[in-house]
C-alpha positions in Angstrom: 32.1 165.0 123.0 31.6 162.2 125.4 31.9 159.7 122.6 35.3 161.0 121.5 36.8 161.1 125.1 35.7 157.6 125.7 37.6 156.2 122.8 40.5 158.2 123.7 40.7 156.8 127.0 40.2 153.1 125.6 43.0 153.8 123.2 45.3 155.0 125.8 44.6 151.9 127.9 45.2 149.4 125.0 48.8 151.2 124.4 49.5 151.1 127.9 48.6 147.4 128.1 50.6 146.6 124.8 53.5 148.3 126.3 53.4 146.3 129.4 53.1 142.9 127.4 56.0 143.5 125.1 58.5 140.5 125.4 61.8 141.4 126.9 65.0 140.7 124.6 66.1 136.9 125.1 69.6 135.9 125.0 68.9 132.4 123.4 69.5 131.9 119.8 68.5 129.0 117.5 70.8 128.0 114.7 70.5 125.2 112.1 72.7 122.8 110.5 73.2 119.0 110.1 74.7 116.2 112.0 78.1 114.7 111.0 80.3 111.9 112.6 83.7 110.1 112.0 83.6 107.6 109.3 86.3 105.0 108.8 86.6 103.0 105.5 88.1 99.6 106.6 90.4 98.1 103.8 93.0 95.3 103.8 96.5 96.3 103.0 96.9 93.3 100.7 94.7 91.9 98.1 93.0 88.5 97.4 89.9 86.7 97.8 87.6 87.6 100.5 86.9 84.5 102.5 84.8 86.0 105.2 82.9 89.1 106.1 81.6 88.9 109.7 79.6 92.2 110.0 76.5 93.4 108.4 75.2 96.9 108.0 73.8 98.2 111.3 76.1 95.9 113.6 78.1 97.6 116.2 81.7 96.7 116.4 84.4 97.5 118.8 88.0 98.5 118.7 90.1 95.1 117.5 86.9 93.2 116.5 87.5 90.9 113.5 85.7 92.4 110.4 87.0 90.3 107.5 89.6 87.5 106.5 91.2 87.2 103.1 92.8 84.0 101.7 96.3 84.0 102.7 97.5 80.3 101.5 100.1 81.9 98.8 101.7 83.7 101.8 101.8 80.9 103.9 103.7 78.8 101.1 106.3 82.0 100.6 106.8 81.8 104.4 107.6 78.4 104.5 110.2 78.9 101.7 111.7 81.8 103.4 112.1 79.7 106.6 114.0 77.1 104.8 116.2 79.5 103.2 116.8 81.2 106.7 117.5 77.7 108.1 120.1 77.1 105.3 121.9 80.5 105.9 121.7 79.9 109.7 123.4 76.4 109.2 126.3 78.1 107.0 126.7 80.8 109.8 127.1 78.2 112.4 129.6 76.1 110.3 131.8 79.1 109.8 131.7 79.9 113.3 132.5 76.5 114.6 135.7 76.3 112.6 137.4 73.2 111.0 136.7 69.8 112.5 139.3 67.9 114.1 139.4 65.1 111.5 140.2 67.8 108.8 142.9 69.4 110.9 144.5 65.9 111.5 143.9 65.3 107.8 145.9 68.6 106.7 148.8 67.9 109.3 149.2 64.5 107.9 149.5 66.3 104.1 152.1 68.7 105.8 153.9 65.6 107.2 153.9 63.7 103.8 154.9 66.7 102.0 157.9 67.3 104.3 158.9 63.6 103.9 158.9 63.7 100.1 160.9 67.1 100.3 163.3 65.5 102.7 163.7 62.3 100.4 164.0 64.6 97.1 166.7 66.5 98.7 168.6 63.2 99.9 168.5 62.2 96.1 169.7 65.7 94.9 172.6 65.2 97.4 173.4 61.9 95.9 173.2 63.4 92.5 175.3 66.2 93.3 178.0 64.0 95.0 178.1 61.7 91.7 178.3 64.9 89.5 181.6 66.1 91.6 183.0 62.6 91.1 182.6 62.2 87.5 183.9 65.8 87.3 187.0 64.6 89.1 187.5 61.6 87.1 187.2 63.6 83.6 189.7 66.0 84.9 192.0 63.1 85.6 191.1 61.8 82.2 189.8 58.6 84.0 186.1 59.0 83.3 184.0 59.6 80.4 182.1 62.9 79.6 178.7 61.0 79.1 179.0 59.8 82.9 179.6 63.6 84.0 176.7 64.6 81.8 174.3 62.0 83.0 175.2 62.9 86.5 174.8 66.7 85.8 171.2 65.9 84.4 170.3 63.9 87.6 171.4 66.8 89.6 169.2 69.2 87.9 166.3 67.0 87.8 166.7 66.6 91.7 167.0 70.4 92.0 163.6 71.1 90.6 162.0 68.0 92.3 163.5 69.7 95.7 161.8 73.1 94.7 158.6 71.4 93.7 158.4 69.3 97.1 159.2 72.5 99.2 156.5 74.4 97.4 154.1 71.5 98.0 155.2 71.4 101.9 154.4 75.4 102.1 151.1 74.7 100.5 150.0 72.1 102.9 151.3 74.2 105.9 149.1 77.4 104.4 146.2 74.8 104.0 146.7 73.6 107.8 146.9 77.3 109.0 143.7 78.2 107.2 141.8 75.6 108.7 143.2 76.4 112.2 142.3 80.1 111.7 138.9 79.4 110.5 136.4 81.6 108.3 137.5 85.3 107.9 135.5 88.2 109.4 134.3 89.2 106.0 132.9 85.6 105.5 131.2 85.6 108.8 129.7 89.1 108.3 128.5 87.9 104.9 126.9 84.9 106.6 125.3 87.0 109.1 123.9 89.4 106.5 122.4 86.3 104.7 120.6 85.4 108.1 119.3 89.0 108.5 118.0 89.1 105.0 116.1 85.8 105.5 114.7 87.2 108.7 113.6 90.6 107.2 111.6 88.6 104.3 110.0 86.5 106.9 109.0 89.5 108.8 107.4 91.1 105.6 105.7 88.2 104.8 104.2 87.4 108.2 103.1 91.2 108.1 101.3 90.2 104.8 99.6 87.2 106.4 98.6 89.4 109.4 97.0 92.0 106.9 95.1 89.6 105.5 92.8 89.7 108.7 91.0 93.1 109.0 90.2 94.4 112.3 88.3 97.4 113.2 90.5 100.3 114.7 87.7 102.2 115.8 84.4 101.3 117.9 81.0 102.4 116.0 78.4 100.9 113.7 78.8 99.5 110.3 76.8 102.0 108.0 77.7 100.7 104.5 79.1 97.4 103.3 81.0 97.5 100.2 82.2 94.0 99.3 80.8 90.6 99.8 82.5 87.2 100.8 83.8 85.6 97.7 85.0 88.6 95.9 88.5 89.3 94.9 89.6 92.6 96.4 92.5 94.6 95.6 94.8 96.3 98.2 93.4 98.9 100.2 90.0 98.4 98.5 87.3 99.6 101.2 85.2 96.6 102.5 82.9 98.3 105.0 82.4 101.9 106.6 82.3 102.2 110.3 80.6 105.3 111.7 81.4 106.5 115.3 77.8 107.7 115.9 78.3 107.7 119.7 80.6 110.9 119.4 78.5 112.7 116.7 78.5 116.4 116.2 76.4 119.1 114.6 77.8 121.7 112.1 75.7 124.7 112.9 75.8 128.2 111.2 75.7 131.4 113.6 75.0 134.9 112.0 78.0 136.9 112.0 76.9 139.7 114.5 76.5 137.0 117.1 79.6 135.0 116.7 81.6 137.2 119.2 79.4 135.8 122.0 79.9 132.3 121.0 82.8 130.8 123.1 84.4 127.4 123.3 83.1 125.1 125.6 79.8 126.8 125.9 76.7 124.6 126.5 74.2 124.1 123.7 71.1 122.0 123.2 70.6 120.1 119.6 67.2 119.6 118.5 65.6 117.3 116.2 62.3 117.4 114.2 61.3 114.5 116.3 61.6 116.5 119.6 64.7 114.9 120.9 67.1 117.3 123.0 70.7 116.3 122.9 73.0 118.3 125.3 76.4 119.3 123.9 79.0 121.9 124.0 80.7 124.0 121.3 84.0 122.4 120.3 85.1 124.6 117.3 84.3 127.9 115.9 85.4 128.7 112.3 88.0 131.5 111.9 86.4 132.4 108.4 83.0 133.7 107.3 80.8 132.0 104.7 77.7 132.4 103.1 74.6 130.2 104.6 74.6 126.7 103.0 71.8 126.1 100.6 70.5 123.0 102.6 70.3 125.2 105.8 66.8 126.7 106.3 66.8 129.7 108.7 64.8 132.8 109.2 67.4 135.4 108.2 68.3 136.1 104.6 70.2 133.4 102.8 72.9 135.8 101.6 73.9 136.9 105.1 77.4 136.0 106.4 77.6 133.2 109.1 80.2 131.2 110.9 80.2 127.5 111.3 80.5 126.1 114.8 80.8 122.5 116.1 78.7 121.4 118.8 79.8 117.8 120.1 77.2 115.6 121.7 77.1 112.3 123.5 75.0 110.4 121.1 75.0 107.0 122.7 71.3 107.0 122.7 71.3 107.0 118.9 68.9 110.0 118.3 71.3 111.8 115.7 72.1 110.3 112.4 74.7 111.4 109.7 73.2 114.1 107.4 70.1 114.7 109.7 69.1 118.3 109.8 69.0 119.7 113.2 68.8 122.9 115.0 70.5 123.9 118.1 69.8 126.5 121.0 72.6 128.5 122.5 72.3 130.9 125.6 74.7 133.8 124.9 76.3 135.8 127.7 
């Protein structure tokens, strides 16, 4: 009886002790995932031979740093030809805008004066021929002249009439030529010349852009994580040369069990943990609106068929502790 009573007392004490030492529920959860970062493939917009590649894998580059340079000699020749064509078009435009030279105007005026003088001389000859025709007509009426003389005079008068008409037309043509010189180029001619200059400028701009595109600079700051081409190779337009990864602003893609997602908020503090013991502070910057099954490469204590939500924890990784693809865990304190 005493033995059974003693064991009962000991059991009651152990149960009480066990109840006192039971851990309280914790608001801290641990989730798993992997590291990602922005990767930018640097490529030229034009093709050609790669003359120089200034970076190697592991090098750090900044925004605007020169990465590669392609052969642009063909483009340089095309630019020289386009500039020569532009100079010719500009000279033509300036010629049209300047108008006729004084020498040309004096020459055209002289041609007008000469044509007018010829017309006056021919008109005088016609007047003389018509006078002779009238005289011979009178003589023939009085039976004092011959019909042949009258016919010859009539022929001279007809020839003189035609010569006067031709002289007047030549005078009018000379005056029209003088008026054109004084008026200068037409508006359509000037517009066409300006269009040719503008077309040459556009061609030069296109070629200069192609020359600039032969030099590849980094649009982002980061680390060269992959080198795809080497100097001396002929690369095609938009062919990647290197990959630059912004590891300083990496993030962790993590997966939170569905029952805990309502307690995760944007801007919430989190700590990313590596297998090496690194603790990198961060904050939640994205929560997926759709559930999914736990990825195969994420090891958690829960069943793999359980629904989870992907979240993104952005960190300051300037120390370089996190690498792309690295499996990590994260601790979040839920409200």
